[in-house]
N, C-alpha and C positions, 0 to 999 in steps of 0.2 A: 244429344239428350239421353240416349240409352246408357252411356257410361255413367252419367250422373245418377240415373235410377239404380244402376247396379251398385254404385257407391253408397247410396242411401240404404239399399237392402242389406249390404254388408255391415254398415254401421248399426242398423237395427238388430241384426242377428248377433253382432258382437255385444251390444248392450244387453240383450235378453240372455245371451249365454253367460255373461259375467254375473249378472244379477241372479240368474238361476243357479249358477255354481255356488255363489256365496250363500244363497238361501238353503240349498240342499246339502252343503258341506257339513253342517251341523257341528262345526268346530271352528276354532280360530284359524285363520289362514297362516300358513307358514311363509317364510321369506321367498322361496322359489315361486310359490303361487302368487304372491304379491307382485313380484317382478314380472311375471307373465301377464298379469292383469295390467300393469303399467305399460308393457309393450303393446298389448291390445289397444289400450287407450291412445298410444301414440299413432297406431294405425288408424284409429277412428278419427283422430285429429287431422291426419293427412287426408282422410276421406272427406272430412268436412271442408277442408280447404279446396279440394277438388269440386265438391258439390256447389260451393258458393262462387266458384270461378276465380279464386285468388291465384294469381301467378306471381310468385315471389321473384325478386330481381336476382338474388344469389343463386348460383347454379346448383349447389348442393341442396338447398331448401326447395328449389323448383323440382328437383328430381324426387325428393322425399314426398312432395305434395302430389305427385302424379299417381294415377291408379295402378301403374306398373309396380309401384312399391307399396302403396297403401293396401291393396287387396290381398297380396300374399302375406303381409305382416299380420293383418287381422285374422286370416284363415289359419296361418301357422300358429299364431298365439292361441286361438281357440282349440286347435288340435292338441297343442301341448298341454293346455290347461285341463282338458278332459281326459287325456291319456296318461297323465302323471299321477 
């Protein structure tokens, strides 16, 4: 239960971070920023799969949907977005 709560927390932090960045950027986003936001969104998708308990049959997608991959992707994406 605790890993799912952590996933929900990271998803909310990612959503607020992306929306906040877009709101405070005050300009049109450049391609690297859009790609970083897409990567954060993929991490959020993996987190949602984990929260809802979806276990894909394919090995690669199962690994992607695990918190071991989802959490670092979201955190690294946010770090990259705010430090670039």
